[in-house]
C-alpha positions in Angstrom: 23.6 18.8 28.7 21.4 16.1 27.1 18.3 18.3 27.3 20.2 21.1 25.5 21.3 18.7 22.7 17.7 17.6 22.1 16.5 21.2 21.9 19.3 22.2 19.5 18.6 19.2 17.3 14.9 20.0 17.1 15.5 23.7 16.5 18.2 22.9 13.9 15.8 20.7 11.8 13.3 23.5 11.6 15.9 26.0 10.6 17.4 23.7 7.9 14.0 23.0 6.4 13.1 26.7 6.2 16.2 27.5 4.2 15.9 24.6 1.7 13.9 24.3 -1.5 13.1 20.7 -0.7 10.7 18.9 -3.0 11.1 15.3 -1.5 11.4 14.3 2.1 11.6 11.0 4.0 11.1 11.0 7.7 11.3 7.8 9.8 11.3 7.5 13.6 12.3 11.1 14.2 10.6 12.3 17.3 12.0 15.8 17.0 10.4 16.5 13.6 7.1 18.1 14.2 4.3 19.9 12.3 6.2 23.2 12.9 9.3 21.7 11.2 7.7 20.9 7.9 4.9 23.5 7.7 7.1 25.9 5.7 8.1 23.4 3.0 5.8 24.8 0.4 7.7 23.4 -2.6 7.4 19.8 -1.2 5.8 17.4 -3.7 6.6 14.0 -2.1 6.8 12.9 1.5 7.3 9.5 3.1 6.5 9.5 6.8 7.1 6.5 9.1 6.7 6.2 12.8 6.5 10.0 13.4 3.6 10.8 15.7 4.4 14.5 15.8 3.4 15.1 12.2 -0.3 15.4 11.4 -2.4 16.5 8.5 -2.5 20.0 10.2 0.9 20.7 8.7 0.6 18.6 5.5 -2.5 20.5 4.3 -0.3 23.7 4.2 1.9 22.2 1.4 0.0 23.1 -1.8 2.4 21.2 -4.1 2.2 17.9 -2.2 0.9 15.3 -4.6 2.5 12.1 -3.3 2.3 10.8 0.3 3.4 7.5 1.8 2.4 7.0 5.4 3.8 4.0 7.2 3.0 2.5 10.6 0.5 5.0 12.0 -1.4 3.8 15.1 -3.7 6.8 15.3 -6.3 8.3 13.1 -4.7 10.4 10.4 -7.2 12.6 8.8 -6.4 12.7 5.1 -9.5 14.6 4.0 -7.8 18.1 3.8 -5.1 16.8 1.4 -7.2 17.3 -1.7 -4.2 17.9 -4.0 -2.8 14.4 -3.5 -2.6 12.2 -6.6 -0.8 9.3 -5.1 -1.4 7.9 -1.6 0.2 4.8 0.0 -0.8 3.8 3.5 0.9 0.9 5.2 -0.4 -0.3 8.5 -2.9 2.1 10.0 -5.7 1.3 12.4 -8.3 3.7 11.2 -8.0 6.1 8.3 -10.5 4.6 5.9 -13.2 7.2 6.5 -11.1 10.2 5.4 -9.9 8.6 2.1 -13.2 9.1 0.4 -12.6 12.9 0.2 -9.4 12.6 -1.9 -11.2 12.7 -5.2 -8.1 13.8 -7.2 -6.3 10.5 -6.4 -5.2 8.5 -9.4 -3.2 5.9 -7.4 -4.2 4.4 -4.0 -2.3 1.6 -2.2 -3.6 0.3 1.1 -1.7 -2.3 3.1 -3.1 -3.5 6.5 -5.6 -0.6 6.7 -8.5 -1.8 8.8 -12.2 -1.3 8.0 -11.9 -0.3 4.4 -15.1 -0.8 2.3 -16.3 -0.1 -1.2 -18.0 3.0 0.2 -14.7 4.5 1.0 -13.3 3.9 -2.5 -16.4 4.5 -4.6 -16.1 8.4 -4.6 -12.6 8.2 -6.0 -13.6 8.3 -9.7 -10.2 9.4 -10.9 -8.4 6.3 -9.7 -6.4 4.5 -12.3 -4.4 2.2 -9.9 -5.8 0.6 -6.8 -3.9 -1.9 -4.6 -5.5 -3.3 -1.4 -3.7 -6.0 0.6 -4.0 -7.5 4.0 -6.9 -5.4 5.0 -8.4 -8.0 7.3 -11.8 -6.3 7.7 -12.2 -5.5 4.0 -15.8 -6.3 3.3 -18.1 -5.9 0.3 -21.3 -3.9 0.9 
């Protein structure tokens, strides 16, 4: 019975999302929310993702109206380079995403907290930035 409940929950989330005109979404610690669940949310403008390993940039890049993203507690490399419509990006605790940030040239606001290996070379191409907040990036170094 437990296996059936899990499948129903996972399937139900996808069905609910497809029927809604959601523009904002917060997902935290939900292991049944996957790329397939959110791929069809084309009206989405803001997403907060926390501790959800099943969501990747593969699904987020299909959301043309997504302009604000908050990514919390990712322990894997999340490739942001395809999310070129983003205007606001906040990353909190990530082991290695710095290399893909440089491609987000439409960003006007960038906040990085505990993002390792960030350098000026990653931020320099972001010429539209108006707000920059970098904290606790232990390996932040000037080149």
